[in-house]
C-alpha positions as a printed NumPy array, in Angstrom:
array([[-29.276,  32.244, -41.332],
       [-29.986,  28.497, -41.754],
       [-30.284,  26.255, -38.563],
       [-28.215,  22.863, -38.109],
       [-29.454,  19.507, -37.107],
       [-27.331,  17.73 , -34.227],
       [-27.586,  14.448, -32.575],
       [-26.121,  12.55 , -29.869],
       [-26.253,   8.664, -30.446],
       [-25.365,   6.706, -27.403],
       [-25.893,   2.977, -26.694],
       [-29.124,   3.174, -24.786],
       [-30.687,   6.573, -25.976],
       [-30.381,   9.242, -28.521],
       [-31.013,  12.973, -28.386],
       [-31.455,  14.965, -31.544],
       [-31.622,  18.748, -31.57 ],
       [-32.163,  21.745, -34.035],
       [-29.819,  24.583, -33.29 ],
       [-29.745,  28.357, -34.687],
       [-26.163,  29.126, -35.836],
       [-24.808,  31.627, -33.573],
       [-21.123,  32.89 , -32.191],
       [-19.659,  32.014, -30.18 ],
       [-22.344,  29.692, -29.005],
       [-25.228,  27.846, -30.828],
       [-28.644,  28.436, -29.543],
       [-31.027,  25.298, -29.192],
       [-34.296,  25.537, -30.84 ],
       [-35.948,  21.929, -30.309],
       [-34.862,  18.608, -28.945],
       [-36.084,  15.083, -28.196],
       [-34.771,  11.98 , -26.76 ],
       [-35.335,   8.502, -28.265],
       [-34.418,   5.134, -27.541],
       [-31.511,   4.498, -29.735],
       [-33.133,   1.32 , -31.003],
       [-36.536,   2.958, -31.204],
       [-36.416,   3.35 , -35.118],
       [-34.95 ,   0.897, -37.664],
       [-32.213,   3.71 , -38.53 ],
       [-30.998,   7.034, -37.41 ],
       [-32.267,   8.695, -40.655],
       [-35.483,   7.411, -39.938],
       [-35.301,   8.728, -36.505],
       [-33.959,  12.121, -37.646],
       [-37.061,  12.373, -40.261],
       [-39.584,  11.734, -37.673],
       [-37.918,  14.169, -35.283],
       [-37.98 ,  17.334, -37.827],
       [-41.544,  16.142, -38.559],
       [-42.54 ,  16.393, -34.936],
       [-40.861,  19.685, -33.969],
       [-42.173,  21.238, -37.358],
       [-38.65 ,  22.157, -38.996],
       [-38.599,  21.198, -42.617],
       [-35.311,  19.576, -43.78 ],
       [-34.98 ,  22.248, -46.445],
       [-34.492,  24.99 , -43.66 ],
       [-31.262,  23.257, -42.521],
       [-27.869,  24.102, -43.763],
       [-25.727,  21.162, -42.241],
       [-25.88 ,  18.271, -39.684],
       [-23.783,  16.557, -37.393],
       [-23.976,  13.535, -35.158],
       [-21.848,  12.422, -32.426],
       [-21.954,   8.309, -31.959],
       [-20.581,   6.072, -29.311],
       [-18.12 ,   4.224, -31.471],
       [-15.578,   4.42 , -33.833],
       [-15.96 ,   6.469, -37.119],
       [-14.352,   5.088, -40.29 ],
       [-15.209,   6.994, -43.666],
       [-18.238,   8.707, -42.19 ],
       [-19.967,   5.846, -40.657],
       [-20.066,   4.889, -36.996],
       [-21.09 ,   1.331, -35.477],
       [-22.023,   1.93 , -32.051],
       [-19.518,  -0.199, -29.658],
       [-22.345,  -1.45 , -27.451],
       [-25.542,  -1.437, -29.693],
       [-25.854,  -2.869, -33.195],
       [-26.729,   0.563, -34.71 ],
       [-25.011,   2.3  , -37.647],
       [-24.691,   6.035, -37.949],
       [-24.152,   6.66 , -42.08 ],
       [-23.598,  10.431, -42.872],
       [-24.318,   9.848, -46.419],
       [-27.383,   7.873, -45.576],
       [-28.64 ,  10.761, -43.181],
       [-27.649,  13.28 , -45.901],
       [-29.767,  11.56 , -48.893],
       [-32.976,  10.914, -46.491],
       [-32.835,  14.681, -45.434],
       [-31.607,  16.178, -48.615],
       [-28.749,  18.018, -46.754],
       [-25.593,  18.98 , -48.598],
       [-23.335,  18.533, -45.421],
       [-23.64 ,  15.565, -42.737],
       [-20.845,  14.802, -40.394],
       [-20.689,  11.73 , -37.965],
       [-17.954,  12.243, -35.075],
       [-17.175,  10.123, -32.206],
       [-19.513,  11.164, -29.378],
       [-16.491,  12.08 , -27.235],
       [-14.95 ,  14.126, -30.172],
       [-18.335,  15.918, -30.345],
       [-18.472,  16.584, -26.559],
       [-14.979,  18.204, -26.943],
       [-16.13 ,  21.008, -29.103],
       [-18.875,  21.678, -26.605],
       [-16.108,  22.178, -23.593],
       [-14.975,  25.453, -25.291],
       [-18.149,  27.133, -24.909],
       [-19.438,  25.595, -21.638],
       [-20.402,  28.359, -18.878],
       [-19.477,  28.519, -15.284],
       [-22.868,  26.917, -14.006],
       [-22.535,  24.129, -16.271],
       [-19.392,  22.798, -14.658],
       [-18.369,  21.341, -11.309],
       [-14.797,  21.788, -10.115],
       [-12.976,  18.716,  -8.79 ],
       [ -9.621,  20.283,  -8.723],
       [ -8.933,  23.987,  -9.276],
       [ -5.312,  23.669, -10.887],
       [ -3.971,  26.011, -12.859],
       [ -5.164,  26.073, -16.538],
       [ -2.825,  26.76 , -19.525],
       [ -5.031,  28.7  , -22.272],
       [ -2.966,  27.097, -24.909],
       [ -2.683,  23.568, -23.337],
       [ -4.387,  20.351, -24.594],
       [ -7.649,  19.573, -23.321],
       [ -8.791,  16.154, -22.207],
       [-12.202,  14.49 , -22.153],
       [-13.405,  11.452, -20.403],
       [-16.986,  10.258, -20.085],
       [-18.496,   7.206, -18.412],
       [-22.014,   6.096, -19.352],
       [-23.198,   2.851, -21.01 ],
       [-19.444,   2.669, -22.264],
       [-16.292,   4.775, -21.637],
       [-15.112,   7.308, -24.028],
       [-12.12 ,   9.373, -24.231],
       [-10.872,  12.186, -26.407],
       [ -8.253,  14.935, -26.757],
       [ -8.996,  18.621, -27.857],
       [ -5.563,  20.12 , -29.405],
       [ -4.858,  23.508, -29.999],
       [ -3.745,  23.982, -33.723],
       [ -2.928,  27.691, -34.639],
       [ -6.064,  29.567, -33.956],
       [ -8.341,  26.503, -34.032],
       [ -9.197,  23.432, -31.825],
       [ -9.133,  20.031, -33.269],
       [-10.67 ,  17.12 , -31.355],
       [ -9.295,  13.716, -31.925],
       [-11.275,  10.595, -30.731],
       [ -9.922,   7.323, -29.26 ],
       [-11.06 ,   3.952, -28.278],
       [ -9.281,   3.835, -24.983],
       [-12.356,   2.493, -23.129],
       [-11.36 ,  -0.747, -24.471],
       [ -7.679,  -0.684, -23.372],
       [ -6.549,  -2.844, -20.603],
       [ -7.493,  -2.147, -17.109],
       [ -4.821,  -1.449, -14.695],
       [ -5.366,  -2.715, -11.199],
       [ -4.023,  -0.678,  -8.326],
       [ -5.39 ,  -1.752,  -5.289],
       [ -6.355,  -5.299,  -3.676],
       [-10.013,  -4.748,  -4.649],
       [ -8.96 ,  -3.916,  -8.062],
       [ -7.104,  -7.136,  -8.463],
       [-10.103,  -9.198,  -7.348],
       [-12.234,  -7.232,  -9.917],
       [ -9.322,  -7.79 , -12.631],
       [ -9.306, -11.592, -11.921],
       [-13.147, -11.819, -12.019],
       [-13.266, -10.064, -15.41 ],
       [-10.412, -11.791, -16.808],
       [-12.364, -15.08 , -16.011],
       [-15.337, -13.749, -17.749],
       [-14.097, -11.958, -20.534],
       [-10.62 , -13.286, -21.427],
       [ -9.216, -10.107, -20.392],
       [-10.212,  -6.757, -18.577],
       [-10.813,  -3.471, -20.396],
       [-11.309,  -0.184, -18.527],
       [-14.816,   0.05 , -20.074],
       [-15.528,  -3.27 , -18.013],
       [-14.974,  -1.179, -14.641],
       [-15.634,   2.287, -15.383],
       [-18.843,   2.41 , -16.849],
       [-22.423,   1.684, -15.691],
       [-22.292,  -1.964, -16.51 ],
       [-18.788,  -1.584, -14.964],
       [-20.234,  -0.612, -11.548],
       [-22.352,  -4.193, -11.657],
       [-19.143,  -5.991, -12.711],
       [-17.431,  -4.529,  -9.703],
       [-20.268,  -5.469,  -7.258],
       [-20.433,  -9.071,  -8.652],
       [-16.705,  -9.65 ,  -8.283],
       [-16.595,  -8.302,  -4.761],
       [-19.75 ,  -9.783,  -3.496],
       [-20.605, -13.228,  -4.835],
       [-24.1  , -13.721,  -2.914],
       [-27.258, -11.485,  -3.348],
       [-26.737,  -7.906,  -2.648],
       [-28.052,  -6.93 ,   0.869],
       [-30.048,  -4.083,  -0.509],
       [-31.89 ,  -6.615,  -3.003],
       [-30.668,  -4.929,  -6.197],
       [-31.321,  -7.146,  -9.262],
       [-28.057,  -7.349, -11.106],
       [-29.706,  -8.167, -14.369],
       [-31.903,  -5.003, -14.14 ],
       [-30.779,  -2.195, -16.494],
       [-31.355,   0.242, -13.521],
       [-28.946,  -1.729, -11.442],
       [-26.073,   0.702, -11.567],
       [-28.188,   3.563, -10.234],
       [-29.735,   1.126,  -7.571],
       [-26.075,   0.42 ,  -6.436],
       [-25.186,   4.099,  -6.338],
       [-28.357,   4.829,  -4.202],
       [-27.842,   1.794,  -1.956],
       [-24.135,   2.734,  -1.245],
       [-25.384,   6.298,  -0.58 ],
       [-27.831,   4.891,   2.054],
       [-25.501,   2.592,   3.606],
       [-27.897,  -0.355,   2.787],
       [-25.305,  -2.779,   1.427],
       [-21.441,  -3.074,   2.316],
       [-20.825,  -4.364,  -1.13 ],
       [-22.669,  -1.453,  -2.871],
       [-20.348,   1.008,  -0.651],
       [-17.345,  -0.546,  -1.809],
       [-18.35 ,  -1.176,  -5.327],
       [-18.998,   2.545,  -5.726],
       [-15.562,   3.371,  -4.054],
       [-13.773,   1.016,  -6.409],
       [-15.496,   2.743,  -9.216],
       [-14.802,   6.202,  -8.116],
       [-11.068,   5.481,  -7.615],
       [-10.849,   3.72 , -10.952],
       [-12.758,   6.532, -12.784],
       [-10.073,   8.83 , -11.202],
       [ -7.087,   6.84 , -11.884],
       [ -8.161,   6.376, -15.711],
       [ -8.77 ,  10.163, -15.99 ],
       [ -5.306,  10.795, -14.581],
       [ -3.713,   8.112, -17.087],
       [ -5.407,  10.385, -19.93 ],
       [ -4.1  ,  13.554, -18.61 ],
       [ -0.705,  12.146, -18.421],
       [ -0.897,  10.621, -21.92 ],
       [ -2.207,  13.973, -23.402],
       [ -0.172,  16.484, -21.168],
       [ -3.773,  18.015, -20.485],
       [ -2.389,  21.12 , -19.191],
       [ -5.529,  23.018, -20.47 ],
       [ -7.706,  20.744, -18.034],
       [ -9.741,  17.437, -17.898],
       [-13.27 ,  17.242, -18.184],
       [-15.488,  14.592, -17.089],
       [-18.737,  14.043, -18.97 ],
       [-21.16 ,  11.067, -19.422],
       [-24.33 ,  10.377, -17.425],
       [-22.816,   9.012, -14.607],
       [-20.756,  11.886, -13.149],
       [-23.446,  14.479, -12.415],
       [-25.426,  11.593, -10.527],
       [-22.604,  10.799,  -8.423],
       [-21.214,  14.205,  -7.896],
       [-21.155,  14.029,  -3.964],
       [-18.928,  10.802,  -4.453],
       [-16.893,  12.533,  -7.013],
       [-16.257,  15.699,  -4.824],
       [-15.411,  13.778,  -1.648],
       [-11.521,  13.509,  -2.535],
       [-11.302,   9.991,  -3.781],
       [-11.504,  10.714,  -7.362],
       [ -8.868,  13.582,  -7.108],
       [ -6.535,  11.561,  -5.075],
       [ -6.432,   8.669,  -7.359],
       [ -6.154,  11.062, -10.473],
       [ -2.977,  12.559,  -8.804],
       [ -1.402,   9.417,  -7.43 ],
       [  1.05 ,   8.889,  -9.994],
       [  4.776,   9.64 ,  -9.101],
       [  6.725,  11.051, -10.097],
       [  4.256,  13.341, -11.86 ],
       [  2.029,  14.187,  -8.99 ],
       [  3.042,  17.77 ,  -8.945],
       [  2.06 ,  18.054, -12.776],
       [ -1.375,  16.308, -12.009],
       [ -1.768,  18.452,  -9.217],
       [ -1.507,  21.46 , -11.375],
       [ -4.174,  20.272, -13.975],
       [ -7.814,  21.616, -13.57 ],
       [-10.375,  18.887, -13.44 ],
       [-14.081,  19.702, -13.994],
       [-17.287,  17.578, -14.268],
       [-19.606,  18.686, -16.928],
       [-23.188,  19.106, -15.481],
       [-25.054,  19.982, -18.827],
       [-26.659,  16.992, -19.859],
       [-27.024,  18.109, -23.376],
       [-23.253,  18.894, -23.782],
       [-22.787,  16.095, -26.396],
       [-25.697,  17.353, -28.373],
       [-24.171,  21.057, -28.173],
       [-20.941,  19.84 , -29.363],
       [-21.996,  18.308, -32.316],
       [-23.972,  21.6  , -33.299],
       [-20.895,  23.321, -32.596],
       [-18.934,  21.754, -34.88 ],
       [-21.364,  22.697, -37.786],
       [-20.389,  26.224, -37.057],
       [-16.514,  25.719, -36.481],
       [-15.648,  23.095, -38.954]])
């Protein structure tokens, strides 16, 4: 049976993979990770990848790429990086009959259906409704959200651009952050808070002087350094920034659960969650998730899990080739 090509195109890095068609879950044959702007085009990257892993395009039956941006007529323009992912251009370059481009969270949603127990970490047990809607939220370079709907005997994922919706302040610290972001951007989007750059934004808003731990806020590794400094207790502003981030993340996940009535569960993906798993499991995330009276009982009943599989987005894109 012919293999499939999958891609997970993010604002910073892009992962490509070749998978063997299997049910219920495709099997990874080869994968590589590249800088998203390392090649002039995604089709050039895919061509180089297939050459590198020794897979002729003629052996592929289809391709699917998840991209961190809105998809219109088979073309995605990344929200935080000036890169286009064009289904027709990729199909032409590789000689493939079928190439799909999905929003990255839309692709991730299809992985949720086949993830095993050790690929997930429970934040809230809840009581899963097997026929209930599933919600997916993921913070990384940006913030993505999607919903997975049960339609007959199939599951259909629908993407959103909710990361650019307005940030809702809940606490006094949130209000300080909201004011700073409004001054800087004209308005505060959720993504300005719940993302890697958002963690830097929070720190700058809460602490106007240089970081006590010496973190360079202009460095691309600043979010990770803030998180590490907070864990080690070396900078009080870092501690407060991480606490604000975790609560805002939980609150937005709860907002998504309410909007979609996600009785099938909420799944937290992206690159940040696994790296901050200790903070996400200390109760603050779940408390902010549930703190929405009069619907606290509903939210308490919804299972919440962190996706630990770093290749889940790539897996979901490959799964789409099988289920579409």
